[in-house]
Backbone as CSV, one residue per row, in Angstrom:
resi,resn,N_x,N_y,N_z,CA_x,CA_y,CA_z,C_x,C_y,C_z
1,MET,103.203,114.633,111.209,102.535,113.647,110.448,101.259,113.418,109.914
2,ASP,100.117,114.026,109.547,98.990,113.472,109.263,98.725,111.591,108.947
3,ALA,98.772,110.908,110.068,98.613,109.401,109.432,97.995,108.984,108.440
4,SER,96.993,109.380,108.008,96.862,109.035,106.740,97.244,109.407,105.883
5,LYS,98.487,110.021,106.340,98.834,110.699,104.666,100.004,110.336,104.576
6,GLN,100.149,108.965,105.417,102.097,108.271,105.142,101.519,107.475,105.396
7,ALA,102.904,106.531,104.676,103.065,105.348,104.603,104.184,105.063,105.264
8,LEU,104.496,103.806,105.778,105.546,103.051,106.704,106.799,102.870,105.605
9,PHE,107.997,102.963,105.561,108.781,103.103,105.056,109.974,101.547,106.363
10,LEU,109.164,99.883,105.507,110.258,99.523,106.387,111.727,98.790,105.757
11,SER,112.822,98.462,106.478,114.357,97.931,106.121,114.186,96.896,106.896
12,LEU,114.025,95.491,105.608,114.686,94.427,106.228,116.228,93.880,106.352
13,ARG,116.025,93.263,107.239,117.608,92.077,106.154,116.845,91.567,104.895
14,PRO,117.586,91.190,103.976,116.630,90.674,102.939,116.476,89.150,102.336
15,GLU,116.686,88.432,103.493,115.822,86.991,103.145,114.052,87.341,103.919
16,PHE,114.523,88.164,104.636,112.547,88.514,105.187,111.637,89.581,104.403
17,ALA,112.980,90.315,103.780,111.843,91.105,103.596,111.766,90.468,101.794
18,GLU,111.850,89.494,101.352,112.134,88.608,100.232,110.407,87.872,100.288
19,MET,110.708,87.667,102.249,109.730,86.498,103.017,108.398,87.139,102.854
20,ILE,108.510,88.484,102.782,107.079,89.025,102.706,106.752,89.135,101.332
21,ILE,107.642,89.791,100.832,106.957,89.814,99.042,106.452,88.503,98.746
22,SER,106.850,87.680,99.433,106.087,86.828,98.458,105.034,85.697,99.301
23,GLY,104.792,86.330,100.976,104.094,86.011,101.889,103.981,84.929,102.513
24,GLU,105.207,84.461,101.909,105.330,83.280,103.464,105.899,83.900,105.134
25,LYS,106.331,85.510,104.962,106.005,85.718,106.869,105.141,86.862,105.787
26,THR,103.920,86.573,107.393,103.153,87.271,107.060,103.459,88.442,108.588
27,VAL,104.034,88.185,109.903,103.964,88.989,110.831,105.593,89.971,110.576
28,GLU,106.104,91.211,111.296,107.073,91.576,111.115,107.401,91.889,112.351
29,LEU,108.650,91.861,113.110,108.676,92.044,114.295,109.655,93.441,114.600
30,ARG,109.469,94.024,115.860,109.894,95.532,115.697,110.010,95.157,117.406
31,ARG,110.753,96.217,117.821,111.090,96.324,119.295,110.733,97.136,119.604
32,ILE,110.235,98.268,118.454,108.959,99.425,118.979,107.970,99.786,118.167
33,ARG,107.501,99.492,118.882,105.805,100.429,117.838,105.899,101.076,116.785
34,PRO,106.029,100.804,115.342,104.974,102.196,114.510,103.876,102.867,114.746
35,LYS,104.207,103.940,114.333,102.906,104.658,114.491,101.906,104.018,113.461
36,ALA,101.579,103.349,112.432,100.980,103.373,111.802,99.968,101.805,112.220
37,SER,98.364,102.310,111.616,97.189,101.920,112.244,96.711,100.588,110.185
38,PRO,95.951,99.328,110.748,95.758,98.533,109.741,95.085,99.053,108.531
39,GLY,95.546,99.775,107.705,95.783,99.979,106.382,96.663,100.318,105.897
40,THR,98.009,100.622,106.461,98.937,101.357,106.283,99.611,101.317,104.983
41,LEU,99.758,101.969,104.025,100.850,101.865,102.925,102.665,100.943,103.805
42,VAL,102.845,99.986,103.423,104.229,99.701,103.870,105.082,99.479,102.740
43,ILE,106.485,100.210,102.597,106.822,100.126,101.553,108.145,98.822,101.589
44,VAL,108.897,98.006,101.860,109.874,96.743,101.972,111.395,96.755,101.615
45,TYR,111.954,97.791,101.487,113.119,97.526,101.445,114.010,96.539,101.579
46,ALA,114.442,95.681,101.751,115.649,94.858,101.566,117.506,96.611,101.381
47,SER,117.914,95.301,102.461,119.316,96.312,103.609,119.999,95.131,102.754
48,SER,121.492,95.951,102.925,122.444,95.730,102.300,122.520,93.805,102.253
49,PRO,123.214,93.434,102.078,123.881,93.766,100.507,123.004,94.089,99.092
50,VAL,121.532,93.826,99.433,120.446,93.480,98.348,119.922,95.570,97.678
51,LYS,119.824,96.265,99.243,120.280,97.441,98.289,118.696,97.930,97.716
52,LYS,117.592,97.578,97.989,116.940,97.578,96.970,115.433,97.628,97.873
53,ILE,113.625,98.686,97.096,112.778,98.229,97.689,112.465,96.614,96.279
54,LEU,111.718,95.910,97.364,110.812,95.029,96.306,109.498,95.145,96.663
55,GLY,108.654,95.985,97.340,107.633,95.849,96.421,107.163,96.201,97.917
56,THR,105.046,95.980,97.833,104.828,96.667,99.174,103.871,95.550,99.593
57,CYS,103.085,96.331,100.835,102.360,95.312,101.225,101.514,96.797,102.762
58,ILE,100.405,95.973,103.869,100.320,96.307,103.987,99.385,95.961,104.634
59,VAL,99.787,97.561,106.187,99.464,96.829,107.530,98.053,96.302,107.777
60,GLU,97.992,94.920,108.779,96.722,94.016,108.357,96.351,94.611,110.152
61,ASN,97.110,94.451,110.959,97.247,94.460,112.342,98.392,94.438,113.171
62,ILE,98.708,95.920,114.785,99.762,96.129,114.965,99.156,95.557,116.257
63,SER,100.360,94.278,117.015,99.899,94.282,118.378,101.284,94.545,119.096
64,THR,101.107,94.674,120.555,102.149,93.762,121.013,102.312,92.989,122.225
65,GLY,103.023,92.261,122.834,103.228,91.196,123.861,104.153,91.126,123.921
66,THR,104.147,89.914,124.765,105.229,89.280,125.257,106.291,88.844,124.201
67,PRO,107.726,88.156,124.896,108.102,87.598,123.308,107.053,85.776,123.445
68,ARG,106.639,85.315,124.566,105.995,83.773,124.173,105.040,84.101,124.029
69,GLU,104.159,85.630,124.805,102.722,85.724,124.085,102.487,86.037,122.665
70,ILE,103.627,86.686,121.749,104.237,86.524,120.375,104.324,85.608,119.763
71,TRP,105.076,84.666,120.235,105.116,82.964,120.262,104.358,82.745,119.629
72,ASN,102.804,82.427,120.564,102.333,81.435,120.935,100.982,81.799,119.688
73,LEU,100.871,83.373,119.301,100.119,83.687,118.320,100.086,84.117,117.451
74,HIS,101.378,84.523,117.375,101.958,84.161,116.070,103.534,83.215,115.525
75,GLY,103.951,82.451,116.155,104.613,81.393,115.192,105.260,81.806,114.477
76,VAL,105.656,80.166,113.215,106.540,80.400,112.339,105.772,81.091,111.280
77,SER,105.084,82.124,111.240,104.207,83.737,109.981,105.515,84.148,110.950
78,THR,106.041,84.128,111.881,107.224,85.466,112.099,108.660,85.343,110.896
79,GLY,108.898,84.071,110.799,109.284,83.665,109.874,110.736,83.107,110.648
80,LEU,111.197,82.805,112.385,111.503,82.305,112.812,111.421,81.819,114.149
81,GLY,112.607,80.800,114.633,111.910,79.756,115.753,111.958,81.182,116.393
82,TRP,111.887,80.322,117.447,111.536,80.693,118.877,112.237,81.603,119.768
83,THR,113.466,80.137,119.421,114.895,81.259,119.895,115.315,82.059,119.822
84,THR,115.254,82.437,118.275,115.201,83.550,117.427,114.613,84.711,117.474
85,LEU,113.435,84.182,117.740,112.535,85.444,118.389,112.834,85.671,119.596
86,ALA,112.886,84.983,120.350,113.656,85.832,121.730,115.235,86.064,122.184
87,ASP,115.611,86.163,120.858,116.599,86.464,121.133,116.996,87.748,121.331
88,TYR,115.867,88.145,119.713,115.886,89.486,118.589,114.921,90.720,120.272
89,LEU,114.442,90.092,121.003,113.449,90.913,121.639,113.968,91.278,123.564
90,LYS,114.722,89.880,123.517,116.207,90.088,124.469,116.244,91.121,125.600
91,GLY,115.355,91.044,126.893,115.447,92.505,126.783,114.331,93.612,127.217
92,LYS,113.598,93.287,126.306,112.158,94.228,126.126,111.297,93.109,126.873
93,ASP,110.251,94.289,128.088,109.212,93.099,128.435,108.479,92.684,127.236
94,HIS,108.022,93.419,125.994,107.812,93.791,125.368,107.528,93.712,123.472
95,GLY,107.463,93.010,122.518,107.356,93.200,120.931,106.738,93.642,120.725
96,VAL,106.212,94.268,119.451,105.730,94.452,118.480,105.126,93.634,117.786
97,ALA,104.241,93.030,117.058,104.143,92.156,116.075,103.173,92.960,115.160
98,ILE,103.846,92.997,113.572,103.239,94.252,112.901,102.893,92.796,111.603
99,THR,101.377,92.375,111.360,100.640,91.536,110.626,100.509,92.195,109.272
100,VAL,100.953,91.772,108.631,100.908,92.811,106.609,100.034,91.278,105.833
101,ALA,99.308,92.381,105.123,98.673,90.858,103.680,98.886,92.360,102.215
102,SER,98.337,91.531,101.943,98.305,91.930,100.283,99.806,92.855,99.962
103,PRO,100.442,92.021,99.724,102.349,92.046,99.466,101.895,92.454,97.513
104,LEU,102.531,92.908,97.273,102.745,93.510,95.672,104.288,93.541,95.330
105,ARG,104.987,92.792,95.116,106.489,92.674,94.183,106.568,94.060,93.324
106,PHE,107.741,94.924,92.899,108.107,95.305,92.001,107.875,94.512,90.926
107,ASP,107.465,94.717,89.444,108.066,94.134,88.121,109.843,94.221,88.295
108,ILE,110.946,95.266,88.532,111.844,95.444,89.037,111.824,96.133,89.466
109,PRO,113.254,95.616,91.090,112.888,96.135,92.538,113.786,97.756,92.066
110,VAL,113.455,98.973,93.094,114.010,99.969,93.037,115.403,100.577,93.716
111,PRO,116.330,100.731,93.247,117.560,100.176,93.864,117.605,102.043,94.463
112,LEU,118.985,101.857,95.443,119.189,103.033,96.440,119.251,103.609,95.665
113,GLU,120.091,103.916,94.776,120.389,105.381,93.848,118.533,106.438,93.195
114,LYS,117.712,105.050,93.568,116.576,106.276,92.852,115.640,106.413,93.926
115,VAL,115.426,105.430,95.853,114.832,105.768,96.490,115.651,107.090,97.333
116,ARG,117.038,107.610,97.375,117.889,109.227,97.783,116.752,109.566,96.672
117,LYS,116.861,109.279,95.738,116.486,110.558,94.533,115.411,111.086,95.242
118,CYS,114.311,110.016,95.293,113.200,110.128,96.236,112.716,110.857,97.179
119,LEU,113.420,109.953,98.426,113.661,110.848,99.543,114.434,111.549,99.765
120,GLY,114.956,111.531,99.420,116.759,112.554,100.101,117.748,111.464,101.050
121,GLU,118.921,111.482,100.846,120.359,111.031,101.283,120.019,110.136,102.582
122,SER,118.592,110.778,103.569,118.900,110.392,104.505,118.057,109.141,104.667
123,ALA,117.786,108.092,103.107,117.065,107.168,103.181,118.038,106.339,102.629
124,PRO,117.881,104.425,103.725,116.964,104.208,104.180,116.799,104.339,105.297
125,PRO,116.354,103.499,106.483,115.897,103.861,107.724,116.681,102.410,108.416
126,GLN,117.669,102.320,108.946,118.078,101.389,109.590,116.843,99.427,110.489
127,SER,115.363,100.875,110.502,114.726,100.238,110.943,112.817,100.797,110.860
128,PHE,112.569,102.023,110.667,111.845,102.130,109.706,111.434,103.123,110.054
129,ARG,110.692,104.205,108.960,110.277,105.765,109.367,109.456,106.013,108.145
130,TYR,108.786,106.719,108.575,107.482,107.308,107.563,107.808,108.401,107.119
131,ILE,107.459,107.950,105.919,107.395,108.794,104.660,105.627,109.176,103.783
132,ARG,105.550,110.641,103.430,104.656,110.866,102.914,104.454,109.686,102.228
133,LEU,103.059,109.612,101.693,102.103,108.982,101.057,102.880,109.570,99.534
134,ALA,102.790,110.310,99.328,103.089,111.101,98.055,104.160,110.876,97.343
135,GLU,105.215,110.800,98.409,106.298,110.451,98.098,106.430,108.316,98.136
136,ALA,105.241,107.708,99.047,105.474,106.481,98.874,104.992,106.185,96.902
137,ASN,103.922,106.498,95.910,103.641,105.906,95.626,104.073,106.624,94.198
138,ARG,105.187,107.316,94.607,106.351,107.803,93.594,107.322,106.736,93.913
139,LEU,107.543,106.421,94.651,108.471,104.774,94.128,107.645,104.462,93.571
140,ILE,106.082,103.380,94.062,105.331,102.792,93.122,105.931,102.726,91.934
141,ARG,105.297,103.816,91.207,105.148,104.210,89.651,106.734,104.057,89.294
142,ILE,107.926,104.226,90.458,108.649,104.557,90.267,109.251,102.076,89.554
143,GLY,108.538,101.251,90.812,108.423,100.234,89.999,108.179,99.617,89.108
144,ARG,107.233,100.238,88.862,106.294,98.991,87.796,106.787,99.856,86.399
145,ARG,107.443,101.072,86.707,107.666,101.708,85.304,108.715,100.651,84.606
146,SER,109.974,100.801,85.521,111.186,100.405,85.432,110.944,98.887,84.792
147,LYS,109.727,98.037,84.066,109.650,96.854,83.467,109.465,97.636,82.113
148,GLN,109.008,98.877,82.020,109.120,99.262,80.736,109.820,99.527,79.940
149,SER,110.670,100.497,81.382,111.892,101.067,80.287,113.385,99.843,80.605
150,ALA,112.891,98.584,80.764,114.380,97.589,80.860,114.223,97.150,79.502
């Protein structure tokens, strides 16, 4: 899939999804680097028990580093303490820091049932997956339309 025509669908624990959408958390950690570049649209999905897309944000930067390098560069922007960050990246020489910006909360979160209608039964991913930009835009329209039909 052409990187310019894809979005990054990120599954996050509900508390971290909420922190990203509120702008409180600006760096998401991953053990594997996604193939995304600055400007990539991110769909923010809150995993169980919420099971809803809360909104979107944009990739500002993706960097790799040792756990200590990531902590020194991003610290509390990760939404974690040092010990939790180090535990998450344990066994990895390097972790991935995805800096995000421009969070946008949907009027009403998009529930899993509607996500599956749009993306198929394989949605949502355990960590992340790529979706076509057209699919992402469809999910955004659902999130914005929800307020009008509520």
